[in-house]
Phi, psi and omega in degrees: 000113185276338179211149183297340182290339182299326182302322181290337186256015185294322180081188187281326188300311178300322178297321180298317178296323176299316180295320181293330182283333185306313182298333183270350182298325181293338181280340180281148173296153183306322182291336183270350180291138183292149176275132180280129177239150169217151177219151180196171177249129178230121184056241181252025183233143171270127185242133176238128179238142180224139174278116180223063182289148173074025177239162175260107185297334179289331183251328192256356183235137175230128179242127179229158176221137179202127176052043176080010179240123178261129182239132175246124177237130179222149176233140179238129176230129181221129182221132177236131179231139169228192188297325188248349181204166174225154181219137179218156173218151181204163177175167178218161175212155175223135178222134180240142176230144176277128180287153178295156179303139178085003179295140182267103182295347179268357180234073180239132179236142179228137176226156178225124181212125176052043175086003181246122174268129178235124179242128178235143183232131179291134177270129181296269177255154176287149180299143177290149174291144177291157176235150183278136178257120179289147178254124181264131179273164181298323180297320179295321181294322180292325179293324180289324190261000000 
C-alpha cells in the first residue's frame, strides 16, 4: 500500500477474495497464515497496525525504514514439551509498505500492546490537492495561431 488513501478505494473485489480465503485459513499451518495489517491516517501521523500475538517484540520483531519504505520483519518460535513428547512451530514473515509522500523517516514510533504492533510515522506536509489540466482542441490552437 503506497498511500493510506488506497484502502478507501479498494472496492468490492479485494473484499470478496478475503471472504473466499477465510474458510481455507484453518487448513494452513499457523506459521503460514497471513498477518493482518491495517493502515490509516490519524491527526498528522500515518499509522500501521499488525496482529502479532504471542511474540516478544524486543527479540522477534525488526522494523526498518529506507528510501520511503517501511519494513516489518517478525519471527515466531513456539515449543511445548512434556514427559513423552515435544511439539514446536516456527515461521517468519516480512512485509514492506511505501510511506506516503512527505513522511518523516526520522520521526517513527513503534509500540506493542496485547498482540498488536503499532508503528506511526509523522507526515511532513499534506499532499497537495490535484489540479485540473485543461485540454486544448486542435480548433482552439488554430484560432490562436
